[in-house]
N, C-alpha and C positions, 0 to 999 in steps of 0.2 A: 424554542419551544424545550422543554421539556427533552423530549428521547435527544433532541441533537447537542444537547449537556450547556445552552444559550439560557435558559432558564426554568433556574436548577430550580424544584417543586418547594413548599412550605409546606402546606398539607396536603391528604390534596382531593383534586376536584375528583366529578359526575356526572359532565355536560353530556345535557342531554343536549339534538339536535337539530334547531331548529326552534329552545329555548334560551337564555337570556341565563347562564349560572348567575346566582346567589350565596351571599354567607350564613350560616344558620346565627339567627340575629339570639339563639340561649347562646353562642359562642363570643360573646358583648356585653362586656359592664352597661347600665341604665346611660350613668356618661363619659361615657369613654367616646362621642367623638362620634365622625361620623367614618361609616366603615369603608374596608382598605378593599380600591379597587381594584381587580385582578387586571392584569392588562392581557392583549392577547398579542402572540406572534406577529413579531412584520412580518406583510412581508408584499416585497417587494415590487415592483413591473413583471418583473423576471417572470411574476401567481412562481414556483417555484415553492417545491415544499416535502414532503419525508422521502419520496421516491427521491430524492436529488442525495439523496445520501448522508446518514451521520455527521455529526458537527462533535471536534469534540470533547469529549467527555470534561466536565467542570467538575468539579466538585464537590458535596454540599455536605458535606460531613466535614469535623476538626480538621480544623488545619495549622499546619506549622508557618509561622511567622520570619518570611527568608529574613533573612543577619545585613543580606548585602540590599536590598528595597526595600524593607520592612518594613515592607504592606504583607498583607494575606495572602496568602498563595498553593494552589494547593499540590499535592502532593505528586508523585514522577507517572507516578500507576507500573504494567505490566510490563516486564523486557521482553517477555514472549507469548506466543500466539501457538495453544497448540491444534497442531490439525492430525488425519486418519491417522490410524495403527498405532498412537501416544506416542506419535513425535512431535515436539515440541520443539517451533522457525523460533529465531531471535528474531528482534524489529527489530534489528540493527542488522543489515550484512552488507559483507565488506565480497566488494567488484573484484574478481581478480584479471579487467580486461587488459592491463601494463603491469602487474603487478611478473614481484621477483619472490628466489624461495630468499628473499631476505626479511625483505616484506611485511611477509605470508608469515614469517618467523617472526619479527617484531608485531603487528598486528598481533597473533595468539597472548604473547607476552601479556597485547594492553588490554585484556576478553574483546576483541574480537572472536562468536566462536560460529559465523557465520560464515560461509564464503561460496562466492555469485561463481559458477566458472562451469566455461565453451569450451572443444576442442576448436573450436575458429581464436580464437586470442595464442593457440601454441608457445599454451604453457601448464597444461600439466600434468605431464609428466615428472618439470617443476615443479609442479605445487603439492605433490605428492608425495616426493621428499619428505617434506616438512611434518605436510598434514597424518603424516605413517608414525612420527614422533609420539604422537596423541592420543589420547585412549578415544576410540571411533564413539565410545558412546558419548562423548563432551562435547564435538559440531557435528553440525549443520551442513551436509555438507551433496549444495543443490548445480544441476547441467542441463546445458542445451542439445535440440535438434537442428542442427545449421535446416535450413531452407531443403539443399541437396540431400538433402537422407533423407525425404519422406517415403523415399521405398520400401528403406530395409530403415526404419526406424530404429529395433531393434537390436536389430546390429549394431549398428551409430551406436548404440548406447552401452554395451557389453565393453568397447574400443576404450569409450571411454571411463568406465570401470579399469578397467585397467591399466590405464593411465595415468590412473591415479592415484595407485597402487589397492584400493579398498574395499569389502566387499557387498556391499550394495549402494546406494544413490541417499538420499531424502525427498529427493527433489529432480525430478527428472519433467522440462519444459521443452513444448513444443512452438521453436524461438521466434517462427513468424508464418500466418496464417495460407503460405504461398508455393509451394514445390519446385525446382528448379532443378531441370535437367545438371545428368551430374556431370562437372568440369560447366558448365554453365552459370544463364543468369538466364536462360531462357524455359519462361512458364513451361509444366509438364505436368499437362489439362488431363491426363491421365490415369493420376494420380490424386481418391480421394481427399482430406478432411477424416471422413469417418474410417475409411482402412488405414493411413499415419497413424488414427489414434485404437485404432485395434490393435493394433504393433503394442501401445504406449500403455493400454490393459494389461497387456500379456507379459509387458516388463513387470508389474502389480503382482501379476496372479503366479509369477514364480520367484518368487525374491529378491529381484534384482534394482528392484525403489521401490523404496517406501511411499514417496505420492507422487501424481503424475499432473504436471496444468500447461498452460495455457500462455507465449509471452505472445503482447502488441498483436488481439484481438476484437474483433470488433465487439459490441453487446447481441446482435446480428445473430455475426458466427457463434459465436460462446453457446450460447439457447441453440446454436444448431445441433454444433456434442450435446447438447445434455436434454437431446430431444434424442438421439441415440444409444445413447451409449449405455459399457458397465457398469464403467465404475467413472466418477462423474472429477473430472478438477478438481484440487481443493487447492489448488489456487491462478491468479491471472497478473502477470505481470508485463506490465504497462506505462508510459509516461506519468506520471505528475509531480506537480507539485503549482505551490497558492497559485502562478499564473496559465497553470491548467490542469484547476482541480478536481477535470474527469469525474463530477457529484454523480451524476444519474448511475454511469459505470461503477461506482462505486456501491449505490446503497442497492440498484439492483443487484449485484452483488452478490454483497452479503445478507439479498436474502432465500439468495441456489445458496449458502451456505460454502461460498465462496473467501480465500480468502487475499487480498489484492495485495502485492509486493508495486514497491513502486525504483521504474528508471529513474536514470538519471534526474532523481532526488527536488535538484537546487537549482536545474539549467544547468546551461553553459555559461562562452563569456554573451553571445548576442544573445538571450530569453536570462535575463541574470535577475532573476529573487533579489541575492542579497548585497542588490544594493539598491533594491525599489528602497523607496522611501520611508510607507508601509511597516520592510521587515527594519530596516536599520533604526525608523524609530523605538519599533519595543526590544530592538533589541536592548534600545538604551534602556531603554527603561525595568527590563530586566535581571541589567547588568551577564548578556549571555552572549554571546555570536549571530551574527548576521545568520548564518552556517546550521550554528544547534539551535535559533526561531526555526529557524526555513523549517527544517529536519522533524522539530519536536509537534509543528502544527497538522502534519503525518502521522508522528508516531501514536502521538494522543489521539486520529483519532482507530486504531489502532492499524494500522496499513504499517508492512514491514518496508525501509525502506534502503535500497543499496547502495554503499554510497565506491566510488573513487579518491582514494588521496595517495595527493599529489608530493602530500613529500610526508615526514612522522606526526610535523608538526600538525599538518590536520589532519591525521588523524587521531591523532585523541585526543584537538580536539574534538573532533563528530563525538566518542567516547563519550559526550558531557551531557545529547540528548535527553538523554537515564537519570540526567541528575535532577531536574527539575521539567516544572509544572508550570502553563500557561494559562492564564486567565482567561473566563469567559471577557470582558474588554477585548485580548490582545486575537483571541479568538475571529473573536468578531472582525475586528480591519484587519489580516489577513484578508477574511476571507473576500473582503472589497477587492481581491489582484485580482483574480481569475477573468482570467482575456478570453481562454483555451487557446493559448500559446504555445507550441508546442520549437522547442527544439533538437526533436532528432526524427529528420524525416527524409528518408533517405530514399535516393533519387525516386524510385523501382517503387514503393509504397504505398498505397493509394489510404484511406484513412474515411472512415465513413463518419455520415454527421451522427455527431456529440451523443443524436436527440434518438438516434432509429433503434429502434429493440425497446424492449422492458412496452409497460401500464408507457399509452399512450398520454399526457400531461396533460388535468382539462384544459387548463386555456388554450389548447387544441382541438379538444373532441368538440367545445360548448364556441366556441369565433370568440372567446374575451381578453 
């Protein structure tokens, strides 16, 4: 369908539900031959529709010819997205779980501007020494609230800001919708998500954080926050890649105005997108690496990807995601990979039904 980039529109159509669409006879020459038949969007047996989220946007404007593949290829498109408070979030983020001062410095030299941090990584002070040498306005810095700090979210954020040596964060997210008692993995049932979110809101009100968000929340939990908040979450970070597409989550959150950010955007050794036959075929077709193709599938849908680079070569390769576009056919091939297959599943985590929340599918309502 046109809205998801799969069927670029030629001329505008004005559908009337319950009636067949037709072409204007005045648009046709007398001997022009049979009129073109406009195909309807394909509807597979899964009976998914627009509620399952946008697909990568194809280009309908004149586009350059790729010198390597000699085929018409869409332009790369935007490299960032506008959040609240006039903050631009780069769509390519550098994950810092295993980062060192040297790797962060190198990432900055390669062009990375978005750094995804957490006090649980134990390296925020080291990273801070590097980013303090860069103009703050040139970087997008995010961090997370650990499970054991839900009771004191405000103070936890202040400690993170101090460790990083910055005046504010561009984004601060609740890492999981689970509160633990201090120093344990025992659930703290006495603190609610609403109480924690109130502290998050105060961080924005006091100018310590530009945007607040969520991570690893289910759609019903996101809607729970939306139902009681003063300041809406602007970002939801979740596991997302072709083998775990989360189409419904993406679509509903975009309608709520929530930006999706993908952690584990390539999967891992067990849930390996890069060795999938579809990915390698598309990569060969467009003369790009499997990682670039996999990341492009998300970025072309305006989904932020947070990558973990194990080497300089990987870090360089990932930057290439912003240098090309996928065709609609390539996108469709990658769409077929979805198996709702997660690679990141902590033993204490509970994941909701991917169809929970949002609008119920018509196929479920009407039983077809």
